[in-house]
Phi, psi and omega in degrees: 000138183242133170250118181236138178222199180101188187268323184243138171288328185296334177290342188244003188304315185282333178289313176299326180293314191275329172283339180306330188288338189236324180286153175272329194201141171244132171252117183247134178222202186061186178296340178291340179296324189294328178294320179295306185304318192281332183291338179245032169081013175279146180276124175241023175054227184267007184307154178299123178226140169273092190301316178291003186238010182289321174294320176303313184291327172296320180290319182297319178299317180295319177300318184294323180297313188290321176279004186053039174262129187265135172240133193244121177252154176304150186243356167199159195226156158263130184229151180222161177272342178200138176304329181276010184233065180307336182303330182277013190290131181222150170263134183203154180278318176233128184280127182278167177297151185081352174238159183226139181283143193232344185190156172288147186283170183292324174302318179297315180304309180291326177296315172298320180300313185299318180295328187277337196303327178252021180289146175254329168226135191231120164260118181240120175226108176106133185285158187272355182190179180287068192298341178292342175255124189298340188277344182243015193264344184314312180302305177290323172304307185299319189281325175302306176300325174296317171309317178298343181268341179290105191276338178250015178243145170277117185246115177241129175253133184232123172124140180305313182293316177293323182296322174302310180300321170303324184276323181293328186251021166052047177235003186304321181284350180267353179259162189284329178199136176238108173264127177274000182271095189292295181296321178304307184299319178294317174301320182300313187289333175276005172094000175286146187288142174256129178309317179299320182283308187307321181290337172285314176298320186283339186301134175271000000 
């Protein structure tokens, strides 16, 4: 199972394509989820969307369906009228105009946990919300803590933000491996050669 978050679909295209051959399930949160939701016609208000990647997001969803790979998107959201105004925070199933999503909602957190409960291998890359602000950190925090309770699963965290979240919520020592190399982790998963590893393999 793969948990993907962060801001941009464009940063994760090659990872999704590569892992689609091996993963059974993708749980998608963070700002990149809004591009996927918008691509299937859902209203995401003023949330961050990569307009030039909507067709691509739609194709990824279609390809996943053909390959019988499950993609799970948020079913509720934490939305605000301004990132600097946490007092405007609302939980909503559909984000209305003038509001933007900053975290996954409580129903999504429970949905993601239920999807993860039987996982054997989990790869997590990218936070599920703006976790640097405590008011918008619940999604990332709850899933990080839950990953720390999975006894029979190998849990790998790749990427600077995800590694920071694992440390912030004090679960890093409960996970199988935490890589701080964000770009390098993604390139490795995309199947690209890493110079540091390639030179070891070439050594006679």
